Residue frames as a rotation matrix with the C-alpha (Angstrom) as fourth column:
MET 1
-0.560 0.766 -0.315 15.94
0.406 0.585 0.702 23.82
0.722 0.265 -0.639 -8.24
ALA 2
-0.306 0.529 0.791 12.98
-0.665 -0.714 0.220 25.40
0.681 -0.459 0.571 -6.47
ASP 3
-0.776 0.084 -0.625 11.67
0.454 0.762 -0.462 24.05
0.437 -0.642 -0.630 -3.18
ASP 4
-0.092 0.843 0.531 8.10
-0.132 -0.538 0.832 24.85
0.987 0.006 0.160 -2.17
GLN 5
0.710 0.301 -0.637 8.85
0.544 0.341 0.767 23.69
0.448 -0.890 0.079 1.38
ALA 6
-0.418 -0.904 -0.092 11.76
0.816 -0.329 -0.476 26.11
0.400 -0.274 0.875 1.85
PRO 7
-0.177 0.313 -0.933 11.30
0.667 -0.659 -0.348 29.28
-0.724 -0.684 -0.093 3.95
LEU 8
0.770 0.609 0.191 9.66
0.558 -0.495 -0.667 32.16
-0.311 0.620 -0.720 2.09
GLN 9
0.620 -0.571 -0.538 12.85
-0.450 -0.821 0.352 34.25
-0.642 0.024 -0.766 2.16
ARG 10
-0.500 -0.782 0.372 14.55
-0.112 0.484 0.868 31.52
-0.859 0.392 -0.330 0.13
GLN 11
-0.044 0.563 0.825 11.69
0.821 0.491 -0.292 31.00
-0.570 0.664 -0.484 -2.29
ILE 12
0.755 0.454 -0.473 11.27
0.181 -0.838 -0.515 34.69
-0.630 0.303 -0.715 -3.30
PRO 13
0.245 -0.699 -0.672 14.80
-0.799 -0.538 0.269 35.22
-0.549 0.471 -0.690 -4.75
GLY 14
0.906 0.162 -0.390 14.86
-0.377 0.726 -0.575 31.66
0.190 0.668 0.719 -6.11
LEU 15
0.028 -0.950 0.311 17.99
-0.990 0.017 0.141 30.65
-0.139 -0.312 -0.940 -4.20
PRO 16
0.220 0.013 -0.975 19.18
-0.498 0.861 -0.101 27.20
0.839 0.508 0.196 -5.31
ARG 17
0.419 -0.110 0.901 19.50
-0.831 0.354 0.429 24.31
-0.366 -0.929 0.057 -2.91
PRO 18
-0.687 -0.726 0.026 21.56
-0.668 0.645 0.372 21.09
-0.287 0.238 -0.928 -3.13
ALA 19
-0.301 0.571 -0.764 19.97
-0.677 0.436 0.593 18.24
0.672 0.695 0.256 -5.05
GLU 20
-0.802 -0.093 -0.590 20.07
0.194 0.894 -0.404 15.74
0.566 -0.438 -0.699 -2.17
PRO 21
-0.806 0.562 -0.185 17.56
0.139 -0.124 -0.983 17.43
-0.575 -0.818 0.021 0.21
ILE 22
-0.359 0.691 -0.627 15.39
-0.888 -0.459 0.003 18.43
-0.286 0.559 0.779 -2.75
SER 23
-0.532 0.108 -0.840 15.31
-0.471 0.786 0.400 14.83
0.704 0.608 -0.367 -3.98
ALA 24
-0.917 0.175 -0.359 14.23
0.384 0.636 -0.670 13.55
0.111 -0.752 -0.650 -0.57
ILE 25
-0.613 0.719 -0.328 11.43
-0.261 -0.576 -0.774 16.13
-0.746 -0.389 0.541 -0.35
LYS 26
-0.247 0.516 -0.821 10.16
-0.969 -0.135 0.207 15.47
-0.004 0.846 0.533 -3.87
ALA 27
-0.767 -0.063 -0.639 10.39
-0.172 0.979 0.109 11.72
0.618 0.193 -0.762 -3.37
GLN 28
-0.862 0.475 -0.180 8.11
0.327 0.248 -0.912 11.99
-0.388 -0.845 -0.369 -0.34
GLN 29
-0.341 0.756 -0.559 5.65
-0.623 -0.627 -0.468 14.13
-0.704 0.189 0.685 -2.29
LEU 30
-0.351 0.157 -0.923 5.65
-0.853 0.353 0.384 11.71
0.386 0.922 0.010 -5.21
ARG 31
-0.942 -0.001 -0.335 5.22
0.117 0.935 -0.333 8.76
0.314 -0.353 -0.881 -2.86
GLN 32
-0.619 0.768 -0.165 2.11
-0.006 -0.214 -0.977 10.40
-0.786 -0.603 0.137 -1.40
LEU 33
-0.136 0.540 -0.831 0.80
-0.924 -0.371 -0.089 11.04
-0.356 0.756 0.549 -4.92
LEU 34
-0.623 -0.199 -0.757 1.62
-0.574 0.773 0.269 7.51
0.531 0.602 -0.596 -6.04
SER 35
-0.980 0.198 0.031 -0.10
0.116 0.686 -0.719 5.92
-0.164 -0.700 -0.695 -3.06
ASN 36
-0.311 0.926 -0.215 -3.41
-0.125 -0.264 -0.956 7.52
-0.942 -0.270 0.198 -4.02
LEU 37
0.038 0.302 -0.953 -3.34
-0.942 -0.307 -0.134 7.13
-0.333 0.903 0.273 -7.80
VAL 38
-0.815 -0.497 -0.297 -2.32
-0.573 0.765 0.294 3.50
0.081 0.410 -0.908 -8.11
LYS 39
0.332 0.938 -0.104 -4.96
-0.934 0.342 0.105 0.94
0.134 0.062 0.989 -9.06
TRP 40
0.928 -0.093 -0.361 -2.75
0.063 0.994 -0.093 -2.17
0.367 0.064 0.928 -9.43
HIS 41
0.329 -0.876 0.352 0.39
-0.923 -0.219 0.317 -3.14
-0.201 -0.429 -0.881 -7.50
HIS 42
0.873 -0.201 -0.444 2.57
0.016 0.922 -0.386 -5.96
0.487 0.330 0.809 -8.90
LEU 43
0.410 -0.728 0.550 5.35
-0.899 -0.425 0.108 -6.82
0.155 -0.539 -0.828 -6.47
ASP 44
0.884 -0.275 -0.378 8.04
0.305 0.952 0.020 -9.36
0.354 -0.133 0.925 -5.68
ASP 45
0.634 -0.752 0.180 11.52
-0.735 -0.514 0.442 -9.50
-0.240 -0.412 -0.879 -4.17
THR 46
0.790 -0.490 -0.369 14.80
0.183 0.762 -0.621 -11.27
0.585 0.424 0.691 -4.81
PRO 47
0.679 -0.571 -0.461 17.90
0.605 0.078 0.793 -11.80
-0.417 -0.817 0.398 -2.61
ASN 48
0.675 -0.542 0.501 20.61
0.077 -0.623 -0.778 -9.17
0.734 0.564 -0.379 -2.88
ARG 49
0.288 -0.656 -0.698 23.62
0.954 0.257 0.152 -8.00
0.080 -0.710 0.700 -0.91
ILE 50
0.817 -0.202 0.540 24.79
-0.209 -0.977 -0.050 -4.80
0.537 -0.072 -0.840 0.76
LEU 51
0.110 -0.889 -0.445 28.46
0.216 0.458 -0.862 -5.23
0.970 -0.001 0.242 1.65
ASN 52
-0.820 -0.515 0.250 28.50
-0.079 -0.329 -0.941 -3.30
0.567 -0.792 0.229 4.93
GLN 53
0.060 0.937 0.344 25.00
-0.742 -0.189 0.643 -4.29
0.668 -0.294 0.684 6.08
GLY 54
-0.931 -0.360 -0.060 24.87
-0.211 0.665 -0.716 -6.12
0.298 -0.654 -0.695 9.40
THR 55
-0.408 0.798 -0.444 22.05
0.783 0.556 0.278 -7.63
0.468 -0.235 -0.852 11.42
ILE 56
-0.805 0.239 0.544 19.43
-0.373 -0.916 -0.150 -5.18
0.462 -0.323 0.826 12.63
LEU 57
-0.749 0.653 -0.111 16.38
0.486 0.429 -0.761 -5.33
-0.450 -0.624 -0.639 14.88
LYS 58
-0.827 0.563 0.019 13.07
-0.368 -0.565 0.738 -4.73
0.426 0.603 0.674 13.12
PRO 59
-0.483 0.726 0.489 9.55
-0.577 0.156 -0.802 -4.98
-0.659 -0.670 0.343 14.54
ASP 60
-0.819 0.325 0.473 7.46
0.509 0.792 0.338 -7.82
-0.265 0.518 -0.814 13.18
ARG 61
-0.873 0.460 0.163 4.72
-0.251 -0.709 0.659 -6.31
0.419 0.535 0.734 11.02
ARG 62
-0.011 0.940 -0.341 2.00
0.028 0.341 0.939 -8.36
1.000 0.001 -0.030 12.67
SER 63
0.409 0.154 -0.899 3.10
0.816 0.380 0.436 -8.78
0.409 -0.912 0.030 16.29
GLY 64
0.820 -0.168 0.547 5.25
-0.237 -0.970 0.057 -5.67
0.521 -0.176 -0.835 16.68
GLN 65
0.845 -0.527 0.090 7.91
0.140 0.381 0.914 -7.77
-0.517 -0.759 0.395 18.44
LEU 66
0.441 -0.778 -0.448 11.51
-0.878 -0.477 -0.037 -6.81
-0.185 0.410 -0.893 17.66
LYS 67
0.835 -0.195 0.514 13.35
0.225 0.974 0.004 -9.53
-0.502 0.112 0.858 15.77
PRO 68
-0.152 -0.940 -0.306 16.92
-0.248 -0.263 0.932 -9.74
-0.957 0.217 -0.194 14.44
ARG 69
0.878 0.415 0.239 16.95
0.156 0.225 -0.962 -9.49
-0.453 0.882 0.133 10.63
SER 70
-0.111 -0.974 -0.198 19.87
-0.139 -0.183 0.973 -9.95
-0.984 0.135 -0.116 8.26
GLY 71
-0.144 0.091 0.985 18.36
0.832 0.550 0.070 -10.97
-0.536 0.830 -0.155 4.91
THR 72
-0.456 -0.088 -0.885 18.88
-0.245 -0.944 0.220 -8.33
-0.856 0.317 0.409 2.24
PHE 73
-0.133 0.511 0.849 16.43
0.846 0.505 -0.172 -8.20
-0.517 0.695 -0.500 -0.66
THR 74
-0.968 0.039 -0.248 15.67
-0.169 -0.832 0.529 -5.98
-0.185 0.554 0.812 -3.61
SER 75
-0.236 0.959 0.156 11.93
0.565 0.266 -0.781 -5.44
-0.790 -0.096 -0.605 -3.67
GLY 76
-0.994 -0.065 0.083 10.36
0.105 -0.495 0.863 -4.42
-0.015 0.867 0.499 -6.96
LEU 77
-0.203 0.965 -0.165 6.97
0.429 -0.064 -0.901 -2.81
-0.880 -0.254 -0.401 -7.47
ILE 78
-0.913 0.101 0.395 5.20
0.339 -0.351 0.873 -2.11
0.227 0.931 0.287 -10.76
ALA 79
-0.465 0.755 -0.463 2.41
0.314 -0.348 -0.883 0.34
-0.828 -0.556 -0.075 -10.04
THR 80
-0.687 0.332 0.646 -0.33
0.668 -0.058 0.741 0.79
0.284 0.941 -0.182 -12.64
LEU 81
-0.875 0.354 -0.331 -2.26
-0.134 -0.832 -0.538 4.04
-0.466 -0.426 0.775 -12.46
GLU 82
0.068 0.989 0.134 -5.89
0.197 0.119 -0.973 4.54
-0.978 0.092 -0.187 -13.40
SER 83
0.426 0.039 -0.904 -4.64
-0.723 -0.586 -0.366 6.06
-0.544 0.810 -0.222 -16.66
GLY 84
0.992 -0.114 0.052 -2.77
0.124 0.846 -0.518 2.86
0.015 0.521 0.854 -17.50
GLN 85
0.393 -0.902 0.179 0.63
-0.559 -0.389 -0.732 4.49
0.730 0.187 -0.657 -16.98
GLN 86
0.800 -0.180 -0.573 3.12
0.459 0.798 0.391 2.29
0.387 -0.576 0.720 -15.11
ILE 87
0.466 -0.675 0.572 5.67
-0.765 -0.632 -0.123 3.33
0.445 -0.380 -0.811 -12.51
VAL 88
0.546 -0.379 -0.748 8.49
0.351 0.913 -0.206 1.03
0.761 -0.150 0.631 -11.38
LEU 89
0.568 -0.363 0.739 10.01
-0.775 -0.539 0.331 1.27
0.278 -0.760 -0.588 -7.90
TYR 90
0.324 -0.531 -0.783 12.99
0.317 0.840 -0.439 -0.62
0.891 -0.106 0.441 -6.48
GLN 91
0.540 -0.220 0.812 14.19
-0.776 -0.503 0.380 -0.74
0.325 -0.836 -0.442 -2.90
THR 92
0.200 -0.568 -0.799 17.16
0.189 0.822 -0.537 -2.72
0.961 -0.043 0.272 -1.57
ASP 93
-0.186 -0.240 0.953 17.30
-0.871 -0.408 -0.273 -3.19
0.454 -0.881 -0.133 2.19
ILE 94
-0.996 -0.007 -0.086 16.68
0.039 0.854 -0.519 -5.69
0.078 -0.521 -0.850 4.96
GLY 95
-0.344 0.938 -0.040 13.05
-0.451 -0.202 -0.869 -6.23
-0.824 -0.281 0.493 4.14
HIS 96
-0.629 0.232 0.742 10.63
0.617 0.730 0.295 -7.97
-0.473 0.643 -0.602 1.81
ALA 97
-0.800 0.352 0.486 8.20
0.293 -0.478 0.828 -6.73
0.524 0.805 0.280 -0.81
GLY 98
0.168 0.925 -0.340 5.39
0.818 0.061 0.571 -6.73
0.550 -0.374 -0.747 1.73
GLU 99
0.022 -0.236 -0.971 7.21
0.819 -0.553 0.153 -4.13
-0.574 -0.799 0.181 3.78
LEU 100
-0.941 -0.338 0.020 7.65
0.273 -0.721 0.637 -1.92
-0.201 0.605 0.771 0.72
ILE 101
-0.461 0.835 0.300 3.96
0.395 -0.109 0.912 -2.12
0.794 0.539 -0.280 -0.17
ASP 102
0.234 0.496 -0.836 3.10
0.972 -0.092 0.218 -1.29
0.032 -0.864 -0.503 3.45
GLU 103
-0.569 -0.521 -0.636 5.13
0.533 -0.823 0.197 1.93
-0.626 -0.227 0.746 3.11
ILE 104
-0.949 0.231 0.216 3.12
0.082 -0.481 0.873 2.85
0.305 0.846 0.437 0.01
LEU 105
-0.195 0.972 -0.132 -0.33
0.505 0.215 0.836 1.85
0.841 0.096 -0.533 1.25
ARG 106
-0.246 0.059 -0.967 0.16
0.950 -0.183 -0.253 3.53
-0.192 -0.981 -0.011 4.62
LEU 107
-0.848 -0.147 -0.509 -0.10
0.094 -0.987 0.129 6.87
-0.521 0.062 0.851 2.80
ARG 108
-0.806 0.558 0.196 -3.22
0.296 0.095 0.950 5.93
0.512 0.824 -0.242 0.84
HIS 109
-0.660 0.647 0.383 -6.46
-0.748 -0.616 -0.248 7.73
0.075 -0.450 0.890 1.68
SER 110
-0.821 0.321 0.473 -9.03
0.009 0.835 -0.551 5.38
-0.571 -0.448 -0.688 3.21
GLY 111
0.091 0.969 -0.230 -11.89
-0.293 -0.194 -0.936 6.61
-0.952 0.153 0.266 1.03
LEU 112
-0.298 -0.276 -0.914 -10.33
-0.942 -0.071 0.329 5.42
-0.156 0.958 -0.239 -2.23
ALA 113
0.707 0.533 -0.465 -11.31
-0.641 0.760 -0.103 2.27
0.298 0.371 0.879 -4.10
LYS 114
0.732 -0.423 0.534 -9.67
-0.114 0.697 0.708 -0.97
-0.671 -0.579 0.462 -2.99
PRO 115
0.053 -0.773 -0.633 -6.20
-0.984 -0.149 0.099 -1.43
-0.171 0.617 -0.768 -4.49
THR 116
0.970 0.177 -0.164 -5.38
-0.216 0.942 -0.256 -4.71
0.110 0.284 0.953 -6.23
ILE 117
0.190 -0.926 0.325 -2.25
-0.843 0.016 0.538 -6.49
-0.503 -0.376 -0.778 -5.00
MET 118
0.906 0.029 -0.423 -0.54
-0.298 0.754 -0.585 -8.95
0.301 0.656 0.692 -7.36
CYS 119
-0.085 -0.947 0.310 2.20
-0.993 0.056 -0.103 -11.15
0.080 -0.317 -0.945 -5.87
ASP 120
-0.485 -0.045 -0.873 2.99
-0.069 0.998 -0.013 -14.73
0.872 0.053 -0.487 -4.98
ALA 121
0.491 0.867 -0.085 1.10
-0.033 0.116 0.993 -16.22
0.871 -0.484 0.086 -2.05
LEU 122
-0.327 -0.656 -0.680 3.89
0.752 0.256 -0.608 -15.94
0.573 -0.710 0.409 0.53
SER 123
0.598 0.664 -0.449 2.61
0.795 -0.420 0.439 -14.07
0.103 -0.619 -0.779 3.57
ARG 124
-0.112 -0.737 -0.667 5.77
0.702 -0.533 0.472 -11.93
-0.703 -0.415 0.577 3.72
ASN 125
-0.887 -0.240 0.395 4.77
0.461 -0.521 0.718 -10.24
0.034 0.819 0.573 0.46
LEU 126
0.022 0.977 0.212 1.25
0.794 -0.146 0.590 -9.32
0.607 0.156 -0.779 1.53
PRO 127
-0.452 -0.149 0.880 0.44
-0.208 -0.941 -0.266 -5.92
0.867 -0.304 0.394 3.05
THR 128
-0.494 0.278 -0.824 -0.52
0.828 0.438 -0.349 -5.63
0.264 -0.855 -0.447 6.69
VAL 129
-0.943 0.127 -0.307 -1.71
0.017 -0.904 -0.426 -2.01
-0.332 -0.407 0.851 6.80
LEU 130
-0.235 0.914 -0.332 -4.86
-0.964 -0.173 0.204 -3.05
0.129 0.368 0.921 4.91
ASP 131
-0.419 0.131 0.898 -6.77
-0.328 0.901 -0.285 -6.19
-0.846 -0.414 -0.335 5.84
GLU 132
-0.854 -0.001 0.520 -8.30
0.400 0.638 0.658 -8.59
-0.332 0.770 -0.544 3.32
THR 133
0.170 0.982 0.087 -11.57
0.888 -0.115 -0.445 -6.64
-0.427 0.153 -0.891 3.23
GLN 134
0.552 -0.013 -0.834 -9.75
-0.030 -1.000 -0.004 -3.46
-0.833 0.027 -0.552 2.19
ARG 135
-0.303 -0.712 -0.634 -7.84
-0.797 -0.176 0.578 -4.83
-0.523 0.680 -0.514 -0.80
HIS 136
0.878 0.434 -0.202 -8.13
-0.470 0.698 -0.540 -7.27
-0.093 0.569 0.817 -3.68
ASP 137
-0.050 -0.908 0.417 -5.49
-0.565 0.370 0.737 -10.04
-0.823 -0.198 -0.532 -3.52
THR 138
0.892 0.210 -0.399 -4.43
-0.449 0.495 -0.744 -11.74
0.042 0.843 0.536 -6.75
PHE 139
0.331 -0.777 0.536 -1.85
-0.382 0.408 0.829 -14.50
-0.863 -0.480 -0.162 -6.51
CYS 140
0.020 -0.483 -0.876 0.62
-0.986 -0.155 0.062 -15.49
-0.165 0.862 -0.479 -9.18
ASN 141
0.884 0.356 0.304 -0.01
-0.293 0.927 -0.235 -18.84
-0.365 0.118 0.923 -10.85
SER 142
0.586 -0.745 -0.317 3.42
-0.315 0.151 -0.937 -18.73
0.746 0.649 -0.146 -12.49
HIS 143
-0.300 -0.677 0.673 5.05
-0.903 -0.027 -0.429 -18.94
0.309 -0.736 -0.603 -9.06
CYS 144
0.261 0.505 0.823 2.73
-0.766 0.627 -0.142 -21.75
-0.588 -0.593 0.550 -8.04
ARG 145
0.976 0.123 -0.180 3.29
-0.213 0.708 -0.673 -23.83
0.045 0.695 0.718 -11.16
ARG 146
0.244 -0.964 -0.106 7.06
-0.511 -0.035 -0.859 -23.35
0.824 0.264 -0.501 -10.94
GLY 147
-0.168 -0.264 0.950 6.98
-0.978 0.162 -0.128 -24.64
-0.121 -0.951 -0.285 -7.38
PHE 148
0.689 0.467 0.554 5.42
-0.388 0.884 -0.261 -27.88
-0.612 -0.035 0.790 -8.58
VAL 149
0.837 -0.443 -0.323 7.94
-0.218 0.271 -0.937 -28.18
0.503 0.855 0.130 -11.42
ASP 150
0.002 -0.906 0.422 10.78
-0.869 -0.211 -0.448 -27.92
0.495 -0.366 -0.788 -8.88
VAL 151
-0.390 -0.112 0.914 9.54
-0.743 0.624 -0.241 -31.03
-0.543 -0.773 -0.327 -7.04
ALA 152
0.425 0.639 -0.641 8.31
-0.901 0.368 -0.230 -33.01
0.089 0.675 0.732 -10.06
GLU 153
-0.174 -0.573 -0.801 10.98
-0.443 0.772 -0.456 -35.72
0.880 0.276 -0.388 -9.73
LEU 154
-0.924 -0.175 0.339 10.17
-0.377 0.273 -0.885 -36.20
0.062 -0.946 -0.319 -6.04
HIS 155
-0.359 0.885 0.296 6.46
-0.184 0.244 -0.952 -36.71
-0.915 -0.396 0.075 -6.70
PRO 156
-0.953 -0.072 -0.295 5.98
-0.301 0.094 0.949 -38.33
-0.041 0.993 -0.111 -10.12
ASP 157
-0.651 0.758 -0.046 2.57
0.751 0.652 0.106 -39.61
0.111 0.035 -0.993 -9.02
LYS 158
0.139 0.737 -0.661 1.14
0.787 -0.488 -0.379 -36.14
-0.602 -0.467 -0.648 -8.23
VAL 159
-0.314 -0.352 -0.882 2.90
0.000 -0.929 0.370 -33.34
-0.949 0.117 0.292 -10.05
PRO 160
-0.968 -0.059 0.243 2.10
0.238 0.074 0.968 -34.39
-0.075 0.996 -0.057 -13.67
TRP 161
-0.129 0.990 0.049 -1.61
0.986 0.123 0.115 -34.15
0.108 0.063 -0.992 -12.86
VAL 162
0.267 0.179 -0.947 -1.14
0.510 -0.860 -0.018 -30.61
-0.817 -0.478 -0.321 -11.55
LEU 163
-0.639 -0.604 -0.477 0.87
-0.088 -0.558 0.825 -29.52
-0.764 0.569 0.304 -14.59
ALA 164
-0.803 0.424 0.419 -1.71
0.573 0.356 0.739 -31.01
0.164 0.833 -0.528 -16.94
LEU 165
0.181 0.902 -0.392 -4.41
0.953 -0.259 -0.157 -29.10
-0.243 -0.345 -0.907 -15.08
TYR 166
0.030 -0.269 -0.963 -2.49
0.194 -0.943 0.269 -25.89
-0.981 -0.194 0.024 -15.65
ASP 167
-0.737 -0.448 0.505 -2.03
0.542 0.054 0.839 -26.35
-0.403 0.892 0.203 -19.42
PRO 168
-0.015 0.789 0.614 -5.50
0.947 -0.186 0.262 -25.08
0.321 0.585 -0.745 -20.42
VAL 169
0.620 0.224 -0.752 -5.10
0.577 -0.779 0.244 -22.06
-0.532 -0.585 -0.612 -18.15
TRP 170
-0.346 -0.835 -0.427 -2.02
0.145 -0.497 0.855 -20.96
-0.927 0.234 0.294 -20.09
HIS 171
-0.709 0.180 0.682 -3.84
0.705 0.142 0.695 -21.56
0.028 0.973 -0.227 -23.38
HIS 172
0.409 0.910 -0.073 -6.72
0.912 -0.405 0.058 -19.43
0.023 -0.090 -0.996 -22.12
ASP 173
0.402 -0.306 -0.863 -4.36
0.275 -0.859 0.432 -16.60
-0.873 -0.411 -0.261 -21.28
ALA 174
-0.728 -0.664 0.172 -2.64
0.322 -0.109 0.941 -16.83
-0.606 0.740 0.293 -24.66
HIS 175
-0.246 0.746 0.619 -6.07
0.944 0.039 0.329 -16.51
0.221 0.665 -0.714 -26.26
CYS 176
0.643 0.505 -0.576 -6.80
0.670 -0.735 0.103 -13.38
-0.372 -0.452 -0.811 -24.21
LYS 177
-0.073 -0.764 -0.641 -3.53
0.094 -0.645 0.759 -11.78
-0.993 -0.005 0.119 -25.28
LYS 178
-0.772 -0.196 0.604 -4.04
0.575 0.189 0.796 -12.70
-0.270 0.962 -0.033 -28.93
GLU 179
0.032 0.901 0.434 -7.50
0.925 -0.191 0.328 -11.16
0.378 0.391 -0.839 -28.92
LYS 180
-0.756 -0.456 0.471 -6.15
0.265 -0.870 -0.417 -8.11
0.599 -0.190 0.778 -27.02
TYR 181
0.290 0.885 -0.363 -8.75
0.708 0.056 0.704 -8.37
0.643 -0.461 -0.611 -24.28
THR 182
0.115 -0.155 0.981 -8.97
-0.529 -0.845 -0.072 -5.58
0.841 -0.511 -0.179 -21.75
PRO 183
-0.872 -0.462 0.160 -8.09
-0.363 0.395 -0.844 -6.53
0.327 -0.794 -0.513 -18.15
ALA 184
-0.311 0.840 0.445 -11.81
-0.773 0.048 -0.632 -6.79
-0.553 -0.541 0.634 -17.34
GLU 185
0.554 0.499 -0.667 -12.46
-0.813 0.496 -0.304 -9.01
0.179 0.711 0.680 -20.37
ARG 186
-0.284 -0.762 -0.582 -9.44
-0.461 0.641 -0.614 -11.15
0.841 0.094 -0.533 -19.54
LEU 187
-0.845 0.006 0.534 -10.64
-0.519 0.225 -0.825 -11.63
-0.125 -0.974 -0.187 -15.97
ALA 188
0.137 0.985 0.102 -14.16
-0.860 0.169 -0.481 -12.53
-0.492 -0.022 0.870 -17.12
TYR 189
0.389 -0.053 -0.920 -12.76
-0.707 0.622 -0.335 -15.06
0.590 0.781 0.205 -19.60
HIS 190
-0.657 -0.704 -0.270 -10.62
-0.319 0.584 -0.746 -16.71
0.683 -0.404 -0.608 -16.93
GLN 191
-0.590 0.516 0.621 -13.50
-0.704 0.048 -0.709 -16.75
-0.395 -0.855 0.335 -14.48
GLN 192
0.482 0.837 -0.260 -15.54
-0.850 0.374 -0.372 -18.67
-0.214 0.401 0.891 -17.01
HIS 193
0.704 -0.199 -0.682 -12.88
-0.373 0.714 -0.593 -21.03
0.604 0.672 0.429 -18.34
SER 194
-0.248 -0.940 -0.237 -10.01
-0.144 0.277 -0.950 -21.20
0.958 -0.201 -0.204 -15.82
LEU 195
-0.257 0.165 0.952 -11.75
-0.927 -0.320 -0.195 -20.79
0.273 -0.933 0.235 -12.48
PRO 196
0.820 0.571 0.046 -13.21
-0.560 0.783 0.271 -24.34
0.119 -0.248 0.962 -12.46
LEU 197
0.481 -0.732 -0.483 -9.69
0.260 0.645 -0.718 -25.71
0.837 0.220 0.501 -12.97
MET 198
-0.479 -0.662 0.577 -8.30
-0.333 -0.472 -0.817 -23.56
0.813 -0.583 0.006 -10.18
ALA 199
0.251 0.655 0.713 -11.12
-0.954 0.044 0.296 -24.75
0.162 -0.754 0.636 -7.92
GLN 200
0.891 0.006 -0.454 -10.06
-0.034 0.998 -0.052 -28.35
0.453 0.062 0.889 -8.60
LEU 201
-0.028 -0.995 -0.096 -6.45
0.249 0.086 -0.965 -27.51
0.968 -0.050 0.246 -7.76
LYS 202
-0.359 -0.038 0.932 -7.42
-0.745 -0.590 -0.311 -25.71
0.562 -0.807 0.184 -4.56
GLN 203
0.653 0.685 0.323 -9.61
-0.750 0.522 0.407 -28.61
0.110 -0.508 0.855 -3.43
TRP 204
0.737 -0.440 -0.514 -6.91
0.226 0.876 -0.425 -31.16
0.637 0.197 0.745 -4.26
GLY 205
-0.265 -0.915 0.306 -4.19
-0.033 -0.308 -0.951 -29.18
0.964 -0.262 0.051 -2.46
GLU 206
-0.115 0.301 0.947 -6.26
-0.943 -0.332 -0.009 -28.80
0.311 -0.894 0.323 0.69
ALA 207
0.878 0.474 -0.063 -7.12
-0.444 0.858 0.257 -32.52
0.176 -0.198 0.964 0.64
GLN 208
0.366 -0.829 -0.423 -3.43
0.232 0.521 -0.821 -33.43
0.901 0.202 0.383 0.33
ILE 209
-0.523 -0.579 0.625 -2.53
-0.407 -0.474 -0.780 -31.40
0.748 -0.663 0.012 3.39
GLU 210
0.114 0.674 0.730 -5.50
-0.987 -0.009 0.162 -32.56
0.116 -0.739 0.664 5.48
SER 211
0.866 0.258 -0.428 -4.88
-0.281 0.960 0.009 -36.23
0.413 0.112 0.904 4.66
GLY 212
0.620 -0.703 0.347 -1.31
-0.417 0.079 0.905 -36.08
-0.664 -0.706 -0.244 5.95
ASP 213
0.825 -0.310 0.473 0.12
0.547 0.652 -0.526 -37.32
-0.145 0.692 0.707 2.65
THR 214
0.246 -0.743 0.622 2.46
0.381 -0.516 -0.767 -34.33
0.891 0.426 0.156 2.63
GLU 215
-0.055 -0.354 -0.933 4.59
0.998 -0.050 -0.040 -33.31
-0.033 -0.934 0.356 5.60
PRO 216
0.856 0.493 -0.157 3.83
0.496 -0.868 -0.024 -29.69
-0.148 -0.058 -0.987 6.59
THR 217
0.500 -0.734 -0.459 7.55
-0.264 -0.634 0.727 -28.81
-0.825 -0.242 -0.510 6.66
ALA 218
-0.147 -0.557 0.817 8.46
0.666 0.555 0.498 -30.55
-0.731 0.618 0.289 3.40
SER 219
-0.836 -0.283 -0.470 9.07
-0.092 -0.772 0.629 -28.51
-0.541 0.570 0.619 0.26
PRO 220
-0.769 0.602 0.217 6.05
0.430 0.235 0.872 -29.94
0.474 0.763 -0.439 -1.60
SER 221
-0.092 0.768 -0.634 3.86
0.971 -0.071 -0.227 -28.65
-0.220 -0.637 -0.739 1.21
LEU 222
-0.533 -0.152 -0.832 4.80
0.107 -0.988 0.112 -25.12
-0.839 -0.029 0.543 0.20
CYS 223
-0.977 0.178 -0.115 3.49
-0.134 -0.103 0.986 -25.77
0.163 0.979 0.124 -3.29
LEU 224
-0.426 0.869 -0.253 0.28
0.779 0.495 0.386 -27.22
0.460 -0.032 -0.887 -1.90
SER 225
-0.165 0.336 -0.927 -0.16
0.744 -0.574 -0.341 -24.23
-0.647 -0.746 -0.155 0.37
LEU 226
-0.825 -0.178 -0.537 0.31
-0.173 -0.825 0.539 -21.91
-0.539 0.537 0.649 -2.58
SER 227
-0.839 0.543 -0.041 -2.29
0.137 0.283 0.949 -23.76
0.527 0.791 -0.311 -4.60
GLY 228
-0.257 0.769 -0.586 -4.66
0.958 0.281 -0.052 -23.64
0.125 -0.575 -0.809 -1.66
ARG 229
-0.270 0.092 -0.958 -4.40
0.468 -0.857 -0.214 -19.85
-0.842 -0.506 0.188 -1.55
LEU 230
-0.981 0.077 0.177 -5.49
0.133 -0.394 0.909 -19.28
0.140 0.916 0.376 -5.12
ARG 231
-0.653 0.722 -0.230 -8.75
0.222 -0.109 -0.969 -17.59
-0.724 -0.684 -0.089 -4.29
GLY 232
0.081 0.968 0.236 -11.98
0.639 0.131 -0.758 -17.79
-0.765 0.212 -0.608 -6.22
ARG 233
0.799 0.432 0.419 -12.77
0.588 -0.410 -0.698 -14.90
-0.130 0.803 -0.581 -8.47
HIS 234
0.776 -0.556 -0.297 -9.44
-0.508 -0.831 0.229 -13.15
-0.374 -0.026 -0.927 -7.87
ALA 235
0.237 -0.725 0.646 -7.30
0.362 0.683 0.634 -16.00
-0.901 0.084 0.425 -9.25
MET 236
0.776 -0.059 -0.628 -5.21
-0.521 -0.622 -0.585 -14.58
-0.356 0.781 -0.513 -12.05
VAL 237
0.644 -0.641 0.418 -2.51
0.739 0.663 -0.120 -15.72
-0.200 0.386 0.900 -14.46
ALA 238
0.760 -0.458 -0.460 0.73
-0.397 -0.889 0.230 -13.76
-0.514 0.008 -0.858 -14.65
């Protein structure tokens, strides 16, 4: 396999090189290319295990302070290019999806259009190399709704109202898929029909937290925080 980064005396006769160093070089080149072509990033992570992996020290992405880390996760990224082509990346290590997207976005040229990040609303999955003015955040309503379902039995007086509020949103999205709307048409339809419902949910979630009806460290509080982070015109259904 040719290597355009090899010394000239190796390139001229076409001397082969082992696949491993070539793969690392090409992966870096493709990562640079990917970081600049991607329009949409859909990302999440899930717990995994590396048998011989021990605790390591990693700098906190926001404070820079070294912290012991031991949680192993597989982070997945579906990158959608301007052409509509999709590329899937996986990375298993001590790290979350936000750290993977930071690796990608760190290589992105600053003059490009804002990338759109699609994930749940957990802060660990959000990038830190771009601030909120440099990216479009879209948070996953499927994650949010599932969080409420998980605590439905604990809060029979609150959760049914939330789930009923979500029903029309899912119907709206089914309509968009049936009519084969483009992403722009789908967003416009949700802004018109689903955004008022999401605004109600956001207002209700913030009121629940401010009133003290939900303990900040209790599991339902996580759901309320998620609902509170569904933001205006970027709220999407996944």
